[in-house]
C-alpha positions in Angstrom: -0.2 0.1 -0.1 1.6 3.1 -1.5 -0.3 5.9 0.5 -0.6 6.2 4.2 -4.6 5.1 4.3 -4.9 2.9 1.2 -8.3 1.2 0.6 -9.2 -1.9 -1.5 -12.4 -2.8 -2.6 -12.7 -6.5 -3.2 -16.2 -8.7 -3.5 -18.1 -6.5 -0.8 -15.0 -6.6 1.3 -12.9 -3.8 2.0 -9.1 -3.8 3.2 -7.7 -0.9 4.7 -4.4 -0.4 6.1 -2.8 2.4 7.7 0.9 2.3 7.8 1.2 5.6 10.4 -0.6 3.3 13.0 2.1 0.7 13.1 0.7 -0.9 10.0 -3.0 -1.8 11.2 -4.8 -3.5 8.8 -8.8 -3.3 8.9 -11.3 -5.4 7.2 -14.9 -4.6 6.5 -17.3 -6.7 5.6 -20.5 -5.2 3.3 -21.9 -4.8 6.9 -19.2 -2.4 8.0 -18.4 -5.3 10.6 -14.6 -4.6 11.6 -11.8 -6.9 11.7 -8.8 -5.3 13.2 -5.3 -7.7 12.0 -3.6 -6.9 15.0 -3.6 -3.6 16.6 -0.9 -1.6 18.1 -0.8 -4.2 21.4 -0.9 -7.1 18.8 -4.2 -8.2 19.6 -6.8 -9.5 16.9 -10.0 -8.0 17.3 -13.6 -8.8 15.9 -16.2 -6.0 16.4 -19.5 -7.7 16.0 -20.5 -11.0 14.7 -19.4 -14.6 16.1 -16.2 -16.7 15.3 -16.4 -20.1 13.8 -13.7 -22.7 13.8 -15.0 -25.6 11.6 -18.5 -24.1 10.6 -19.3 -21.4 8.5 -22.4 -20.6 10.6 -21.6 -20.2 14.4 -24.3 -19.7 16.9 -22.5 -18.1 19.7 -19.6 -15.5 20.5 -16.8 -18.7 19.8 -18.0 -21.6 18.2 -15.8 -24.8 17.7 -16.4 -27.8 15.5 -14.8 -31.0 14.4 -15.9 -34.5 13.2 -13.5 -35.8 16.2 -14.7 -33.3 18.7 -13.0 -30.1 19.4 -10.1 -28.9 21.5 -9.0 -26.4 22.8 -5.0 -26.4 23.5 -3.5 -24.4 26.3 0.1 -23.9 26.3 3.1 -22.8 28.1 6.1 -21.8 26.2 9.5 -21.7 27.9 11.6 -24.8 28.1 11.5 -24.7 32.0 8.2 -25.6 34.1 8.8 -25.5 37.7 6.3 -25.8 40.5 3.0 -23.7 40.8 4.0 -22.2 37.1 0.3 -21.5 35.2 0.3 -24.0 32.1 -3.4 -22.2 31.3 -5.9 -20.2 32.7 -9.5 -20.0 32.1 -11.4 -16.7 33.2 -15.4 -15.8 33.6 -15.4 -12.2 34.6 -17.7 -9.2 34.2 -17.3 -5.6 34.3 -18.7 -3.0 37.0 -19.9 -0.7 34.4 -17.2 1.5 34.4 -14.5 -0.8 32.2 -13.1 -2.5 35.4 -12.5 -6.4 34.8 -13.4 -8.5 37.9 -13.4 -12.1 37.8 -16.2 -14.0 38.7 -14.3 -17.7 38.4 -11.3 -19.1 37.2 -10.0 -22.6 36.4 -6.3 -23.1 36.3 -3.8 -26.0 35.2 -0.7 -25.3 37.0 2.6 -27.7 37.2 2.6 -29.7 40.4 6.4 -30.2 40.6 9.6 -29.2 38.4 8.9 -30.7 35.1 11.9 -33.2 33.7 11.9 -35.7 31.1 9.0 -37.8 31.4 8.0 -36.1 34.9 4.9 -33.7 33.8 3.0 -33.5 37.3 0.0 -31.0 36.6 -2.9 -30.2 38.8 -6.5 -28.2 38.4 -7.1 -25.3 40.8 -10.9 -23.8 40.7 -11.5 -20.3 41.7 -14.8 -18.2 43.0 -15.3 -15.0 44.0 -17.3 -14.4 47.0 -19.9 -12.0 48.0 -18.7 -8.4 48.6 -15.2 -9.3 47.0 -13.5 -8.6 43.7 -10.8 -11.3 44.6 -11.0 -15.1 43.0 -10.5 -17.3 45.9 -9.4 -21.1 45.5 -11.8 -23.3 46.7 -11.0 -26.9 45.4 -8.0 -28.4 43.5 -7.6 -32.2 42.0 -3.7 -32.8 42.5 -1.4 -34.4 40.0 -2.0 -37.9 42.5 -5.7 -37.7 41.8 -6.5 -36.1 45.1 -9.3 -33.9 45.4 -9.3 -31.2 48.3 -12.1 -28.6 49.1 -11.0 -26.1 51.2 -7.3 -27.3 51.4 -4.3 -27.0 49.2 -2.6 -30.0 50.2 -5.0 -32.7 49.8 -3.6 -36.3 51.5 -6.4 -38.1 50.6 -8.7 -39.3 47.5 -11.3 -36.8 49.2 -10.7 -34.0 51.4 -13.0 -31.3 52.9 -11.2 -28.9 55.1 -13.6 -26.2 56.9 -10.8 -23.6 58.8 -14.1 -21.0 59.1 -14.7 -19.8 62.6 -18.4 -20.1 61.6 -20.9 -23.0 62.8 -21.5 -23.9 59.1 -21.8 -27.6 58.6 -18.6 -28.6 56.4 -21.0 -31.7 55.1 -24.7 -32.1 54.3 -25.8 -35.6 53.0 -29.3 -35.8 52.0 -31.7 -38.0 50.3 
């Protein structure tokens, strides 16, 4: 594109490049929906519409389809992985109306030890944010040994439930 703001029209799709703004490319369809590849921070944005991977008619914000089952792969890219490092993080958040983002819940995959050849211990931790708080708190974990801890970060049995609260709240109810 020889000009600072060049435009090409192709089959009802407009491609624009603003080379004065770090080479951003904006693609607009005939409905003027913006696709920005990438912005100055390296982010890619779809301004409106749904994204489909393996489908041409996504029904939601992101829909993935594959004949053998859709997969999501979160990969830590460094060569040395040590205990407690995050391998992947799935966050469920919302805004407060002022643009501030707050967590509601999280699921985090973490290294459960330092990784070496043939030794790749991992765990899952589950977080929720309590009422009157803006900070997610770990509620449950599944260790690399398969132990499940609720209220503890070091489960020593297949299921360990701990209630360290000073409140006289039952920690386990079994009803029929």
